[in-house]
Full PDB file with SEQRES, HELIX, SHEET, SSBOND, CRYST1, ORIGX, SCALE, CONECT and MASTER records, all heavy atoms in Angstrom:
SEQRES   1 A   38  MET PRO ILE TYR SER HIS LEU PHE ALA GLY THR PRO GLU          
SEQRES   2 A   38  GLY ALA GLU GLU ASP VAL VAL GLY ASN ILE ASP ILE PRO          
SEQRES   3 A   38  ASN SER ILE ALA VAL LYS TYR GLY LYS ASN ASN LEU              
HELIX    1 AA1 ALA A   15  ASP A   18  5                                   4    
HELIX    2 AA2 ASN A   27  TYR A   33  1                                   7    
HELIX    3 AA3 LYS A   35  ASN A   37  5                                   3    
SHEET    1 AA1 2 PRO A   2  TYR A   4  0                                        
SHEET    2 AA1 2 VAL A  19  ASN A  22 -1                                        
CRYST1    1.000    1.000    1.000  90.00  90.00  90.00 P 1           1          
ORIGX1      1.000000  0.000000  0.000000        0.00000                         
ORIGX2      0.000000  1.000000  0.000000        0.00000                         
ORIGX3      0.000000  0.000000  1.000000        0.00000                         
SCALE1      1.000000  0.000000  0.000000        0.00000                         
SCALE2      0.000000  1.000000  0.000000        0.00000                         
SCALE3      0.000000  0.000000  1.000000        0.00000                         
ATOM      1  N   MET A   1      -0.118  -1.002   1.074  1.00  0.00           N  
ATOM      2  CA  MET A   1      -0.846   0.302   0.775  1.00  0.00           C  
ATOM      3  C   MET A   1      -1.656  -0.104  -0.412  1.00  0.00           C  
ATOM      4  O   MET A   1      -1.331  -0.585  -1.446  1.00  0.00           O  
ATOM      5  CB  MET A   1       0.082   1.393   0.255  1.00  0.00           C  
ATOM      6  CG  MET A   1      -0.559   2.570  -0.233  1.00  0.00           C  
ATOM      7  SD  MET A   1       0.609   3.915  -0.609  1.00  0.00           S  
ATOM      8  CE  MET A   1       0.962   4.577   1.039  1.00  0.00           C  
ATOM      9  N   PRO A   2      -3.061   0.196  -0.443  1.00  0.00           N  
ATOM     10  CA  PRO A   2      -3.865  -0.255  -1.504  1.00  0.00           C  
ATOM     11  C   PRO A   2      -3.734   0.661  -2.609  1.00  0.00           C  
ATOM     12  O   PRO A   2      -3.479   1.818  -2.528  1.00  0.00           O  
ATOM     13  CB  PRO A   2      -5.361   0.077  -0.717  1.00  0.00           C  
ATOM     14  CG  PRO A   2      -5.111   1.082   0.329  1.00  0.00           C  
ATOM     15  CD  PRO A   2      -3.685   0.797   0.751  1.00  0.00           C  
ATOM     16  N   ILE A   3      -4.076   0.023  -3.792  1.00  0.00           N  
ATOM     17  CA  ILE A   3      -4.095   0.806  -5.080  1.00  0.00           C  
ATOM     18  C   ILE A   3      -5.503   0.834  -5.599  1.00  0.00           C  
ATOM     19  O   ILE A   3      -6.248  -0.164  -5.626  1.00  0.00           O  
ATOM     20  CB  ILE A   3      -3.310  -0.110  -6.138  1.00  0.00           C  
ATOM     21  CG1 ILE A   3      -1.847  -0.250  -5.764  1.00  0.00           C  
ATOM     22  CG2 ILE A   3      -3.364   0.582  -7.466  1.00  0.00           C  
ATOM     23  CD1 ILE A   3      -1.016  -1.124  -6.514  1.00  0.00           C  
ATOM     24  N   TYR A   4      -6.004   1.978  -5.787  1.00  0.00           N  
ATOM     25  CA  TYR A   4      -7.389   2.345  -6.183  1.00  0.00           C  
ATOM     26  C   TYR A   4      -7.573   2.420  -7.661  1.00  0.00           C  
ATOM     27  O   TYR A   4      -6.547   3.005  -8.355  1.00  0.00           O  
ATOM     28  CB  TYR A   4      -7.927   3.557  -5.478  1.00  0.00           C  
ATOM     29  CG  TYR A   4      -7.919   3.358  -3.986  1.00  0.00           C  
ATOM     30  CD1 TYR A   4      -6.829   3.836  -3.196  1.00  0.00           C  
ATOM     31  CD2 TYR A   4      -8.885   2.658  -3.361  1.00  0.00           C  
ATOM     32  CE1 TYR A   4      -6.842   3.804  -1.829  1.00  0.00           C  
ATOM     33  CE2 TYR A   4      -8.872   2.568  -1.913  1.00  0.00           C  
ATOM     34  CZ  TYR A   4      -7.881   3.110  -1.172  1.00  0.00           C  
ATOM     35  OH  TYR A   4      -7.815   3.035   0.209  1.00  0.00           O  
ATOM     36  N   SER A   5      -8.558   1.950  -8.315  1.00  0.00           N  
ATOM     37  CA  SER A   5      -8.800   2.144  -9.673  1.00  0.00           C  
ATOM     38  C   SER A   5      -9.055   3.512 -10.056  1.00  0.00           C  
ATOM     39  O   SER A   5      -8.698   3.978 -11.038  1.00  0.00           O  
ATOM     40  CB  SER A   5      -9.957   1.288 -10.111  1.00  0.00           C  
ATOM     41  OG  SER A   5     -11.169   1.553  -9.559  1.00  0.00           O  
ATOM     42  N   HIS A   6      -9.786   4.314  -9.209  1.00  0.00           N  
ATOM     43  CA  HIS A   6      -9.959   5.697  -9.375  1.00  0.00           C  
ATOM     44  C   HIS A   6     -10.558   6.390  -8.161  1.00  0.00           C  
ATOM     45  O   HIS A   6     -11.086   5.603  -7.273  1.00  0.00           O  
ATOM     46  CB  HIS A   6     -11.084   6.055 -10.467  1.00  0.00           C  
ATOM     47  CG  HIS A   6     -12.428   5.445 -10.111  1.00  0.00           C  
ATOM     48  ND1 HIS A   6     -12.852   4.174 -10.408  1.00  0.00           N  
ATOM     49  CD2 HIS A   6     -13.438   6.018  -9.580  1.00  0.00           C  
ATOM     50  CE1 HIS A   6     -14.013   4.010  -9.982  1.00  0.00           C  
ATOM     51  NE2 HIS A   6     -14.502   5.088  -9.484  1.00  0.00           N  
ATOM     52  N   LEU A   7     -10.097   7.556  -7.984  1.00  0.00           N  
ATOM     53  CA  LEU A   7     -10.646   8.453  -6.769  1.00  0.00           C  
ATOM     54  C   LEU A   7     -11.120   9.666  -7.295  1.00  0.00           C  
ATOM     55  O   LEU A   7     -10.517  10.213  -8.245  1.00  0.00           O  
ATOM     56  CB  LEU A   7      -9.578   8.529  -5.715  1.00  0.00           C  
ATOM     57  CG  LEU A   7      -8.978   7.374  -4.949  1.00  0.00           C  
ATOM     58  CD1 LEU A   7      -7.871   7.704  -3.988  1.00  0.00           C  
ATOM     59  CD2 LEU A   7     -10.247   6.852  -4.120  1.00  0.00           C  
ATOM     60  N   PHE A   8     -12.111  10.235  -6.502  1.00  0.00           N  
ATOM     61  CA  PHE A   8     -12.558  11.581  -6.938  1.00  0.00           C  
ATOM     62  C   PHE A   8     -12.154  12.633  -5.881  1.00  0.00           C  
ATOM     63  O   PHE A   8     -11.988  12.192  -4.672  1.00  0.00           O  
ATOM     64  CB  PHE A   8     -14.203  11.487  -7.075  1.00  0.00           C  
ATOM     65  CG  PHE A   8     -14.586  10.663  -8.199  1.00  0.00           C  
ATOM     66  CD1 PHE A   8     -15.126   9.334  -7.908  1.00  0.00           C  
ATOM     67  CD2 PHE A   8     -14.455  10.955  -9.622  1.00  0.00           C  
ATOM     68  CE1 PHE A   8     -15.484   8.480  -8.966  1.00  0.00           C  
ATOM     69  CE2 PHE A   8     -14.892  10.212 -10.576  1.00  0.00           C  
ATOM     70  CZ  PHE A   8     -15.318   8.823 -10.315  1.00  0.00           C  
ATOM     71  N   ALA A   9     -12.159  13.814  -6.204  1.00  0.00           N  
ATOM     72  CA  ALA A   9     -11.982  14.888  -5.227  1.00  0.00           C  
ATOM     73  C   ALA A   9     -13.016  14.910  -4.112  1.00  0.00           C  
ATOM     74  O   ALA A   9     -14.141  14.598  -4.471  1.00  0.00           O  
ATOM     75  CB  ALA A   9     -11.823  16.262  -5.843  1.00  0.00           C  
ATOM     76  N   GLY A  10     -12.619  15.230  -2.940  1.00  0.00           N  
ATOM     77  CA  GLY A  10     -13.670  15.218  -1.881  1.00  0.00           C  
ATOM     78  C   GLY A  10     -13.414  14.011  -0.913  1.00  0.00           C  
ATOM     79  O   GLY A  10     -12.359  13.508  -0.866  1.00  0.00           O  
ATOM     80  N   THR A  11     -14.589  13.627  -0.327  1.00  0.00           N  
ATOM     81  CA  THR A  11     -14.395  12.567   0.585  1.00  0.00           C  
ATOM     82  C   THR A  11     -14.364  11.250  -0.152  1.00  0.00           C  
ATOM     83  O   THR A  11     -15.063  11.029  -1.285  1.00  0.00           O  
ATOM     84  CB  THR A  11     -15.694  12.564   1.561  1.00  0.00           C  
ATOM     85  OG1 THR A  11     -16.851  12.441   0.656  1.00  0.00           O  
ATOM     86  CG2 THR A  11     -15.845  13.757   2.353  1.00  0.00           C  
ATOM     87  N   PRO A  12     -13.617  10.367   0.267  1.00  0.00           N  
ATOM     88  CA  PRO A  12     -13.338   9.064  -0.413  1.00  0.00           C  
ATOM     89  C   PRO A  12     -14.411   8.015  -0.169  1.00  0.00           C  
ATOM     90  O   PRO A  12     -14.142   6.842   0.119  1.00  0.00           O  
ATOM     91  CB  PRO A  12     -12.034   8.540   0.081  1.00  0.00           C  
ATOM     92  CG  PRO A  12     -12.027   9.131   1.505  1.00  0.00           C  
ATOM     93  CD  PRO A  12     -12.712  10.414   1.405  1.00  0.00           C  
ATOM     94  N   GLU A  13     -15.772   8.396  -0.330  1.00  0.00           N  
ATOM     95  CA  GLU A  13     -16.774   7.452  -0.070  1.00  0.00           C  
ATOM     96  C   GLU A  13     -16.793   6.357  -1.060  1.00  0.00           C  
ATOM     97  O   GLU A  13     -16.720   6.602  -2.238  1.00  0.00           O  
ATOM     98  CB  GLU A  13     -18.056   8.228  -0.267  1.00  0.00           C  
ATOM     99  CG  GLU A  13     -18.300   9.207   0.853  1.00  0.00           C  
ATOM    100  CD  GLU A  13     -19.575  10.094   0.696  1.00  0.00           C  
ATOM    101  OE1 GLU A  13     -20.508   9.703  -0.105  1.00  0.00           O  
ATOM    102  OE2 GLU A  13     -19.803  11.092   1.408  1.00  0.00           O  
ATOM    103  N   GLY A  14     -16.932   5.094  -0.680  1.00  0.00           N  
ATOM    104  CA  GLY A  14     -16.825   4.085  -1.496  1.00  0.00           C  
ATOM    105  C   GLY A  14     -15.500   3.554  -2.017  1.00  0.00           C  
ATOM    106  O   GLY A  14     -15.392   2.657  -2.935  1.00  0.00           O  
ATOM    107  N   ALA A  15     -14.488   4.245  -1.683  1.00  0.00           N  
ATOM    108  CA  ALA A  15     -13.202   3.941  -2.190  1.00  0.00           C  
ATOM    109  C   ALA A  15     -12.765   2.506  -1.783  1.00  0.00           C  
ATOM    110  O   ALA A  15     -12.021   1.864  -2.639  1.00  0.00           O  
ATOM    111  CB  ALA A  15     -12.055   4.812  -1.564  1.00  0.00           C  
ATOM    112  N   GLU A  16     -13.209   1.965  -0.700  1.00  0.00           N  
ATOM    113  CA  GLU A  16     -12.891   0.520  -0.368  1.00  0.00           C  
ATOM    114  C   GLU A  16     -13.252  -0.450  -1.441  1.00  0.00           C  
ATOM    115  O   GLU A  16     -12.665  -1.459  -1.626  1.00  0.00           O  
ATOM    116  CB  GLU A  16     -13.443   0.129   0.946  1.00  0.00           C  
ATOM    117  CG  GLU A  16     -12.853   0.892   2.157  1.00  0.00           C  
ATOM    118  CD  GLU A  16     -13.575   2.229   2.295  1.00  0.00           C  
ATOM    119  OE1 GLU A  16     -14.682   2.433   1.869  1.00  0.00           O  
ATOM    120  OE2 GLU A  16     -12.951   3.154   2.920  1.00  0.00           O  
ATOM    121  N   GLU A  17     -14.304  -0.105  -2.135  1.00  0.00           N  
ATOM    122  CA  GLU A  17     -14.691  -0.987  -3.177  1.00  0.00           C  
ATOM    123  C   GLU A  17     -13.931  -1.007  -4.463  1.00  0.00           C  
ATOM    124  O   GLU A  17     -14.027  -1.842  -5.313  1.00  0.00           O  
ATOM    125  CB  GLU A  17     -16.259  -0.613  -3.570  1.00  0.00           C  
ATOM    126  CG  GLU A  17     -17.191  -0.661  -2.412  1.00  0.00           C  
ATOM    127  CD  GLU A  17     -18.601  -0.021  -2.663  1.00  0.00           C  
ATOM    128  OE1 GLU A  17     -18.811   0.371  -3.788  1.00  0.00           O  
ATOM    129  OE2 GLU A  17     -19.286  -0.051  -1.697  1.00  0.00           O  
ATOM    130  N   ASP A  18     -13.132  -0.057  -4.718  1.00  0.00           N  
ATOM    131  CA  ASP A  18     -12.421   0.191  -5.890  1.00  0.00           C  
ATOM    132  C   ASP A  18     -10.899  -0.130  -5.720  1.00  0.00           C  
ATOM    133  O   ASP A  18     -10.116   0.156  -6.591  1.00  0.00           O  
ATOM    134  CB  ASP A  18     -12.461   1.781  -6.295  1.00  0.00           C  
ATOM    135  CG  ASP A  18     -13.837   2.187  -6.683  1.00  0.00           C  
ATOM    136  OD1 ASP A  18     -14.632   1.316  -7.134  1.00  0.00           O  
ATOM    137  OD2 ASP A  18     -14.133   3.382  -6.388  1.00  0.00           O  
ATOM    138  N   VAL A  19     -10.645  -0.950  -4.743  1.00  0.00           N  
ATOM    139  CA  VAL A  19      -9.164  -1.409  -4.451  1.00  0.00           C  
ATOM    140  C   VAL A  19      -8.914  -2.536  -5.581  1.00  0.00           C  
ATOM    141  O   VAL A  19      -9.605  -3.437  -5.697  1.00  0.00           O  
ATOM    142  CB  VAL A  19      -8.992  -2.043  -3.047  1.00  0.00           C  
ATOM    143  CG1 VAL A  19      -7.611  -2.600  -3.004  1.00  0.00           C  
ATOM    144  CG2 VAL A  19      -9.148  -0.799  -2.162  1.00  0.00           C  
ATOM    145  N   VAL A  20      -7.841  -2.251  -6.466  1.00  0.00           N  
ATOM    146  CA  VAL A  20      -7.483  -3.257  -7.391  1.00  0.00           C  
ATOM    147  C   VAL A  20      -6.252  -3.984  -7.176  1.00  0.00           C  
ATOM    148  O   VAL A  20      -5.871  -4.954  -7.883  1.00  0.00           O  
ATOM    149  CB  VAL A  20      -7.423  -2.681  -8.789  1.00  0.00           C  
ATOM    150  CG1 VAL A  20      -8.719  -1.993  -9.239  1.00  0.00           C  
ATOM    151  CG2 VAL A  20      -6.303  -1.436  -8.758  1.00  0.00           C  
ATOM    152  N   GLY A  21      -5.574  -3.751  -5.967  1.00  0.00           N  
ATOM    153  CA  GLY A  21      -4.332  -4.424  -5.563  1.00  0.00           C  
ATOM    154  C   GLY A  21      -3.829  -3.753  -4.431  1.00  0.00           C  
ATOM    155  O   GLY A  21      -4.252  -2.746  -3.922  1.00  0.00           O  
ATOM    156  N   ASN A  22      -2.590  -4.152  -4.074  1.00  0.00           N  
ATOM    157  CA  ASN A  22      -1.719  -3.602  -3.047  1.00  0.00           C  
ATOM    158  C   ASN A  22      -0.335  -3.573  -3.424  1.00  0.00           C  
ATOM    159  O   ASN A  22       0.156  -4.226  -4.313  1.00  0.00           O  
ATOM    160  CB  ASN A  22      -1.879  -4.492  -1.771  1.00  0.00           C  
ATOM    161  CG  ASN A  22      -3.143  -4.418  -1.081  1.00  0.00           C  
ATOM    162  OD1 ASN A  22      -3.495  -3.401  -0.544  1.00  0.00           O  
ATOM    163  ND2 ASN A  22      -3.983  -5.516  -1.114  1.00  0.00           N  
ATOM    164  N   ILE A  23       0.347  -2.528  -2.857  1.00  0.00           N  
ATOM    165  CA  ILE A  23       1.670  -2.409  -3.049  1.00  0.00           C  
ATOM    166  C   ILE A  23       2.464  -2.371  -1.750  1.00  0.00           C  
ATOM    167  O   ILE A  23       2.002  -1.814  -0.768  1.00  0.00           O  
ATOM    168  CB  ILE A  23       2.138  -1.117  -3.837  1.00  0.00           C  
ATOM    169  CG1 ILE A  23       3.564  -1.076  -4.321  1.00  0.00           C  
ATOM    170  CG2 ILE A  23       1.691   0.150  -3.108  1.00  0.00           C  
ATOM    171  CD1 ILE A  23       3.854   0.025  -5.265  1.00  0.00           C  
ATOM    172  N   ASP A  24       3.607  -3.096  -1.663  1.00  0.00           N  
ATOM    173  CA  ASP A  24       4.304  -3.124  -0.439  1.00  0.00           C  
ATOM    174  C   ASP A  24       5.385  -2.052  -0.374  1.00  0.00           C  
ATOM    175  O   ASP A  24       6.074  -1.656  -1.361  1.00  0.00           O  
ATOM    176  CB  ASP A  24       5.214  -4.421  -0.318  1.00  0.00           C  
ATOM    177  CG  ASP A  24       4.368  -5.731  -0.123  1.00  0.00           C  
ATOM    178  OD1 ASP A  24       3.327  -5.519   0.548  1.00  0.00           O  
ATOM    179  OD2 ASP A  24       4.698  -6.731  -0.561  1.00  0.00           O  
ATOM    180  N   ILE A  25       5.358  -1.179   0.678  1.00  0.00           N  
ATOM    181  CA  ILE A  25       6.173  -0.162   0.962  1.00  0.00           C  
ATOM    182  C   ILE A  25       7.351  -0.537   1.882  1.00  0.00           C  
ATOM    183  O   ILE A  25       7.036  -0.898   3.016  1.00  0.00           O  
ATOM    184  CB  ILE A  25       5.463   1.086   1.487  1.00  0.00           C  
ATOM    185  CG1 ILE A  25       4.285   1.503   0.645  1.00  0.00           C  
ATOM    186  CG2 ILE A  25       6.376   2.255   1.681  1.00  0.00           C  
ATOM    187  CD1 ILE A  25       4.603   1.938  -0.769  1.00  0.00           C  
ATOM    188  N   PRO A  26       8.598  -0.369   1.367  1.00  0.00           N  
ATOM    189  CA  PRO A  26       9.627  -0.770   2.258  1.00  0.00           C  
ATOM    190  C   PRO A  26       9.638   0.137   3.543  1.00  0.00           C  
ATOM    191  O   PRO A  26       9.331   1.194   3.582  1.00  0.00           O  
ATOM    192  CB  PRO A  26      10.935  -0.540   1.522  1.00  0.00           C  
ATOM    193  CG  PRO A  26      10.468  -0.409   0.020  1.00  0.00           C  
ATOM    194  CD  PRO A  26       9.082   0.001   0.158  1.00  0.00           C  
ATOM    195  N   ASN A  27      10.083  -0.568   4.726  1.00  0.00           N  
ATOM    196  CA  ASN A  27      10.048   0.166   5.967  1.00  0.00           C  
ATOM    197  C   ASN A  27      10.916   1.391   5.870  1.00  0.00           C  
ATOM    198  O   ASN A  27      10.515   2.447   6.555  1.00  0.00           O  
ATOM    199  CB  ASN A  27      10.416  -0.766   7.121  1.00  0.00           C  
ATOM    200  CG  ASN A  27      10.148  -0.216   8.502  1.00  0.00           C  
ATOM    201  OD1 ASN A  27       9.102   0.317   8.717  1.00  0.00           O  
ATOM    202  ND2 ASN A  27      11.164  -0.365   9.386  1.00  0.00           N  
ATOM    203  N   SER A  28      11.955   1.334   5.210  1.00  0.00           N  
ATOM    204  CA  SER A  28      12.906   2.589   5.210  1.00  0.00           C  
ATOM    205  C   SER A  28      12.170   3.732   4.521  1.00  0.00           C  
ATOM    206  O   SER A  28      12.426   4.876   4.907  1.00  0.00           O  
ATOM    207  CB  SER A  28      14.142   2.147   4.419  1.00  0.00           C  
ATOM    208  OG  SER A  28      13.848   1.804   3.028  1.00  0.00           O  
ATOM    209  N   ILE A  29      11.302   3.491   3.548  1.00  0.00           N  
ATOM    210  CA  ILE A  29      10.550   4.559   2.961  1.00  0.00           C  
ATOM    211  C   ILE A  29       9.483   5.131   3.816  1.00  0.00           C  
ATOM    212  O   ILE A  29       9.254   6.216   4.048  1.00  0.00           O  
ATOM    213  CB  ILE A  29       9.884   4.169   1.573  1.00  0.00           C  
ATOM    214  CG1 ILE A  29      10.979   3.698   0.591  1.00  0.00           C  
ATOM    215  CG2 ILE A  29       9.074   5.224   0.966  1.00  0.00           C  
ATOM    216  CD1 ILE A  29      11.880   4.757   0.104  1.00  0.00           C  
ATOM    217  N   ALA A  30       8.797   4.166   4.574  1.00  0.00           N  
ATOM    218  CA  ALA A  30       7.787   4.597   5.440  1.00  0.00           C  
ATOM    219  C   ALA A  30       8.323   5.362   6.613  1.00  0.00           C  
ATOM    220  O   ALA A  30       7.594   6.341   7.021  1.00  0.00           O  
ATOM    221  CB  ALA A  30       7.110   3.359   6.047  1.00  0.00           C  
ATOM    222  N   VAL A  31       9.521   4.928   7.114  1.00  0.00           N  
ATOM    223  CA  VAL A  31      10.106   5.802   8.170  1.00  0.00           C  
ATOM    224  C   VAL A  31      10.460   7.086   7.674  1.00  0.00           C  
ATOM    225  O   VAL A  31      10.378   8.137   8.417  1.00  0.00           O  
ATOM    226  CB  VAL A  31      11.350   4.981   8.744  1.00  0.00           C  
ATOM    227  CG1 VAL A  31      12.170   5.850   9.714  1.00  0.00           C  
ATOM    228  CG2 VAL A  31      10.854   3.735   9.428  1.00  0.00           C  
ATOM    229  N   LYS A  32      11.055   7.110   6.593  1.00  0.00           N  
ATOM    230  CA  LYS A  32      11.592   8.495   5.939  1.00  0.00           C  
ATOM    231  C   LYS A  32      10.507   9.479   5.705  1.00  0.00           C  
ATOM    232  O   LYS A  32      10.731  10.634   6.055  1.00  0.00           O  
ATOM    233  CB  LYS A  32      12.348   8.272   4.640  1.00  0.00           C  
ATOM    234  CG  LYS A  32      12.977   9.491   3.961  1.00  0.00           C  
ATOM    235  CD  LYS A  32      13.735   9.116   2.797  1.00  0.00           C  
ATOM    236  CE  LYS A  32      14.337  10.388   2.179  1.00  0.00           C  
ATOM    237  NZ  LYS A  32      15.135  10.038   0.985  1.00  0.00           N  
ATOM    238  N   TYR A  33       9.362   9.051   5.231  1.00  0.00           N  
ATOM    239  CA  TYR A  33       8.271  10.025   4.868  1.00  0.00           C  
ATOM    240  C   TYR A  33       7.144  10.005   5.857  1.00  0.00           C  
ATOM    241  O   TYR A  33       6.281  10.835   5.734  1.00  0.00           O  
ATOM    242  CB  TYR A  33       7.779   9.702   3.439  1.00  0.00           C  
ATOM    243  CG  TYR A  33       8.774   9.957   2.362  1.00  0.00           C  
ATOM    244  CD1 TYR A  33       9.548   8.983   1.757  1.00  0.00           C  
ATOM    245  CD2 TYR A  33       9.215  11.111   1.973  1.00  0.00           C  
ATOM    246  CE1 TYR A  33      10.469   9.124   0.869  1.00  0.00           C  
ATOM    247  CE2 TYR A  33      10.119  11.404   1.060  1.00  0.00           C  
ATOM    248  CZ  TYR A  33      10.760  10.503   0.504  1.00  0.00           C  
ATOM    249  OH  TYR A  33      11.796  10.750  -0.455  1.00  0.00           O  
ATOM    250  N   GLY A  34       7.092   8.970   6.637  1.00  0.00           N  
ATOM    251  CA  GLY A  34       5.961   8.859   7.715  1.00  0.00           C  
ATOM    252  C   GLY A  34       4.742   8.077   6.976  1.00  0.00           C  
ATOM    253  O   GLY A  34       4.445   8.382   5.837  1.00  0.00           O  
ATOM    254  N   LYS A  35       4.162   7.157   7.651  1.00  0.00           N  
ATOM    255  CA  LYS A  35       3.250   6.258   7.184  1.00  0.00           C  
ATOM    256  C   LYS A  35       2.088   7.054   6.816  1.00  0.00           C  
ATOM    257  O   LYS A  35       1.312   6.899   5.866  1.00  0.00           O  
ATOM    258  CB  LYS A  35       2.766   5.246   8.158  1.00  0.00           C  
ATOM    259  CG  LYS A  35       3.851   4.085   8.305  1.00  0.00           C  
ATOM    260  CD  LYS A  35       3.614   3.067   9.495  1.00  0.00           C  
ATOM    261  CE  LYS A  35       2.221   2.729   9.665  1.00  0.00           C  
ATOM    262  NZ  LYS A  35       2.104   1.697  10.770  1.00  0.00           N  
ATOM    263  N   ASN A  36       1.637   8.198   7.571  1.00  0.00           N  
ATOM    264  CA  ASN A  36       0.503   8.938   7.308  1.00  0.00           C  
ATOM    265  C   ASN A  36       0.621   9.890   6.038  1.00  0.00           C  
ATOM    266  O   ASN A  36      -0.359  10.306   5.543  1.00  0.00           O  
ATOM    267  CB  ASN A  36       0.102   9.826   8.508  1.00  0.00           C  
ATOM    268  CG  ASN A  36      -0.319   8.925   9.708  1.00  0.00           C  
ATOM    269  OD1 ASN A  36      -0.849   7.870   9.522  1.00  0.00           O  
ATOM    270  ND2 ASN A  36      -0.098   9.500  10.885  1.00  0.00           N  
ATOM    271  N   ASN A  37       1.898  10.010   5.526  1.00  0.00           N  
ATOM    272  CA  ASN A  37       2.116  10.746   4.466  1.00  0.00           C  
ATOM    273  C   ASN A  37       2.121  10.106   3.078  1.00  0.00           C  
ATOM    274  O   ASN A  37       2.282  10.696   2.015  1.00  0.00           O  
ATOM    275  CB  ASN A  37       3.419  11.580   4.501  1.00  0.00           C  
ATOM    276  CG  ASN A  37       3.368  12.542   5.679  1.00  0.00           C  
ATOM    277  OD1 ASN A  37       2.315  13.293   5.894  1.00  0.00           O  
ATOM    278  ND2 ASN A  37       4.477  12.709   6.361  1.00  0.00           N  
ATOM    279  N   LEU A  38       2.043   8.740   3.150  1.00  0.00           N  
ATOM    280  CA  LEU A  38       2.205   7.973   1.932  1.00  0.00           C  
ATOM    281  C   LEU A  38       0.900   7.760   1.392  1.00  0.00           C  
ATOM    282  O   LEU A  38      -0.123   7.267   1.791  1.00  0.00           O  
ATOM    283  CB  LEU A  38       2.790   6.584   2.216  1.00  0.00           C  
ATOM    284  CG  LEU A  38       4.207   6.776   2.707  1.00  0.00           C  
ATOM    285  CD1 LEU A  38       4.752   5.394   3.079  1.00  0.00           C  
ATOM    286  CD2 LEU A  38       5.145   7.309   1.614  1.00  0.00           C  
TER     287      LEU A  38                                                      
MASTER        0    0    0    3    2    0    0    6  286    1    0    3          
END                                                                             
């Protein structure tokens, strides 16, 4: 899952440019909450 330096309300235009890292989500968490909800 990407970590963004900042996001603004509304459409996430240009958000791909503000990725500062990534975090691994354990499969057990993804299954519990659903990938689309994270």
